[in-house]
N, C-alpha and C positions, 0 to 999 in steps of 0.2 A: 222345285220342280225343273227340270233342262230349259232350255233357251231353244226354243225350236226351229229346224232348217230342213228344207230338201235334197235327199238325197241324191248322191249323184257319182259317179265314177272318174277312175283317173285322167281317164280321155278326157271327159265334158270340164277338167275343174278349170272355173274361172271362167269357162261360157256363161253357163246360167246365172252363177249367181257367185259372189266373193267368196274367195278364201277364208274363213275363219279362223282365225288366229287368238288364242286366247293365252295372255300372258301372265302368270301364276306369281306374285308378291308375297314375298313368304317376310316375315320380322325380320331385321335386321336388310333389309333392299338396297342395293344401291340407287339411286333414283337417275342418277345418270343411263347407266344400264336399262334399268328398270320405264323408261322413257323410248329408248332405241327403237324396239319393234313398230312402235306406232308412227313414229317420225320417219321410220325409211319407208316402210312398208305402207304407209299412210300417203306417200307422197307417189305411189304406182297406180295414178289413173284411175279409184278405183277398183282395183283388183283385188283388194285386201280388207276385208273386215276384223278390224281389231277390237279384243276387248281385255278389260284387266278383272283379274281374281284375284278374291284370297283365300284364305282353305277352309274359312266361316263366314265372310262378306261382309266382316268386321272393320276396322279400321287396320292399317299394318304401321308399326313401328319401322322409321328406315332407319340407316345407318350415319344420315345428319343430326341436324338439329330438330327436326319437324317428323309427322307422321301424314300419312294420304286414307285417305278414303277411296274404297273403290265403289262402283255399282253392283257388283258380280259378287256371288260365293261360288263354290266348288261344283257346281251342277253346272256352270258356262262352261268345266272343260269334257261333258258328255259330249258336247256339239263342234266340239274344236275338231278343225282338218289338221290345224299344224296347232303344239302346244309348245311354249318357249316358259321356261324357267329363268328368270331374272339373276343376275349375281345377288349374293347376301357377303355379309362381312365375315373374313375367315374364321372370326372367332361363335361363329353361332354354325360350321358345319361341324359335324361329328360323321361318327360311323351311323348309327341310329337314329331313325328320322323320328319325329314325335307322333303319334297315334293319328293328329289330326292332320300332318301333311303326309302321312303314310295313306289315310283313305284317300283325301284330294289327289291324291296321283292313280289312286285303282280307278277313277272315274273315267280315266284318258279310254277312249275306243279302242278297239283293235283298229290295226292300219292307219292308226291318225302318225304326223310326223312329229317328233319329241326334237326339243332343241334346248341347249343350254350356251348361255353367255356366262363366261368363265368360270366363278365358284358355283353357279348354277350345277357343274358336272357333278359334284358333291352330292348334292340332291340325288340326283338321277342313279348316282352310282351307291347312292345306299338305300335304292329301292329294286336295286337287284337289277334295273335296266340294262347298266352297259356292260354288263357281264358277259364275257367273249368276245368284247367290241372293242376296236379302237377308239380312243377320245382325246380329249385334250382338256388344258384347264390351264389356269396362270401360270407360270414358269416359275414363282416363289411361294407357289404353295403344291409343287409337282413332286415333291418327297414326300409330305404329309400325304398326297393322294396314293401313291404307290404303294405305302406300308398299309393306310385302310382298304383299300380295293387293287388289292394282288390277282384279283378275275379279269380287272381289264388292264387294257395291253393301249397305255399309255402314251402319249408321242407330246413333249413338250416344246418340240422346235416349232412348231408349224402355229395357221393363225386361226385354223377350224380343221375339222375332221367331217368325213361325212361317211358313214357305216349302214348302209340299209336305212332305214328309218329314224335312227336315230343320229344326230347332230351337235357338235358340240365345238365350242370357239373358246380361245384363248383370253387372255384378260382385256376387263376396260373396251377399249376401243375397237376390237377384233368384231366386237356383238354387231358392229355396223358391218362389217364385212362380210359378217355370216346372215346378214339380213339382205343383203344386199345380192349374197349369193343364192336365198331364194327367191328373189325375183328374177335371178338371171334363171335359172334353173326353171322356173315355172312358165316363166313369158321371155326370155331371150334374154341376150345381151343390150339389143337397142333400147329397150327400158330401161334396163339396170344401168345402161349407164346416162339417162334422162334422169332418171330418180337421185343419180352419185350427183349430175350438176345442181338440180334442185336442193341438194342437200348441200354442195357442197365440200365432199369428200372425195378422193379418187375411187372411181370405180371396180378398180381394182390395183390391190397393195400388193409389191412383188415380194420374195422373200417367203421367211416366218415370222416366229418370235425369238428364235436365234440371234436375228440382228439387234434384239434390245435387250437381252439379257446382260445383266454389266459385266462380270468377272470373264466369259470367254471373249468379248469382245476388244482388242486390243485398242490402245491409244493411236490416234491414225494424225497425222499430217494434214497441210490445208490441200494434198492431191484428193481428188476423188474421183470417180467410175461414173458421178452423176451425168456429165457430160459427153461420156462416151454412150451411156445407154440409149440419151435420147438421140445422139446420133446414128445410133445403132438403129432405131426404133421407125429412122425414115428409110431404113435399106435393107430392111427385112425382105427382098427381093432377091437380095446381092449375097452369094455363097460368103458368108462372114464367118471368120475362124478367127482364134484365140490369138493369133500374131496379129490380122487387121487393125481388133480390137486395141489389144494392147499398143500397136505403130500411132492409131491416134490418142490416146491418153498418155503419149510419150513415155509409157513403161516396158520395164521386162516383163516376158511373157507371163515369170513366177510373181511378178511382184504383182502385175493386175490383177491378174486369177487370186493369190490372193485378198490385194485389196476388194476385189471384189464380191467373193465369198463374205468377207466382213461384214461388207454393207448392206448387203442384198439376202444375204441368207440362203444365196443358190451358189451353182456354178455357172461361168459365163454358158459354154451347152446348154443347160438345164432351162437358165432366167429365157435364151432364144429360141427354146423351143417352145417354153410359157409363153410367150410373146406371138409367134406367129402362128398356135394354135388360136390364142383368142382374137388376133387378128382374121383367121379362116372363119373363125364363128360367127364376127361380124357380118364376114360375106356370104355365107352361107344363108343368113336370114335376109339380107338387105340388097343382094342381088341375084340374077339367074344365070351367073359365071359357071361351067361346069366343075367337076371335082378336082378335073387336073390343070383348069387356069388358073382357080383357086390358088393351087399349090403351088403354079408359077409367081401369082402375084405375093405370097408370105414365105417364101425360100426354100419350101419343100422339094425337094428334085424331081419327085414324081405324084401321083394321085396315090399312088398305093402306099407311101411313106405318109402322106398328110392321114388317110387310112387309118394308119397304124396310131399314129398320135393323137388325133383327137381320139380315137377309142380307148386308149391309154388314159386320157385326161379326163373321161364324160363318159363312160363305157356305151357311147353309140357310134350308129355310123354317120359318115356326112349325109347320106340320104335320109336317116331317120332324121337326123337332127334339121336338115333343113324342110323337111313335111311338116314335123311338129309346129317347128315356131314360126314357118311361115303363114299357117293354117293362124294359129296363132294371130301373127299380123293383120 
């Protein structure tokens, strides 16, 4: 029997009752990834109710030397606002789903948000849920994923991908990133930052998986761009150029740009835009400054430029973003 809950709409999500998140634990699950949604979302001031289920309500064998007992069977998926498929051992993935897993996924209600952590993307792809969508998974299994699921547009260089109601994250700890993204998306960056502090994790990691892939990343000397990134974050309102950053780091522009890309996974220009958007989102939530004033505070030349970059990043205007999250606050 399905676990009951009251109906809601997207506009009052989290206002009447906590968002129900159901985590599907499959045989071979990684315990670390399995616990991420409960730990991160559970720190969000009661905004989420996190349940864990298995395909039959029975115990689940993990990738470690212990099993786990869950409280719910697949019927829990029917009442989920968000479903999370946790990572499983790569030895367990295939292009075909066991009947019990396919039947469990078929219980997900239309319109529910579906999230995978790491190799959980293989499960969603095998169910056909990612056909025609952008997605990501752990970089070490990216080639196998492409061979198995050519209908999925795989991007192995990012920490997570949001494509409509489908969200996929990269390897291991990127499950933390995507859980924080859910909080940020649902309730704004102020709460997401609070959750990150409580869990002692960075609220937003720079770059993508490219910085963790072994072969493409060259050996580096003692020089790093970290100090210059910290310096730039204190001066986002200023018109920082590549020459300014390189001069602070005491490197040539070419060397700085190459080393920055290696360390962060983004060009200096893209990184600056990303950080300015993050700062603008916080000011939209927490202040009454006008769009033009916020643009000046974060280093965009005009309010129009802020609107353009915010829309490119999250798909909404500053006014819509402010209205949504100031109401939540």
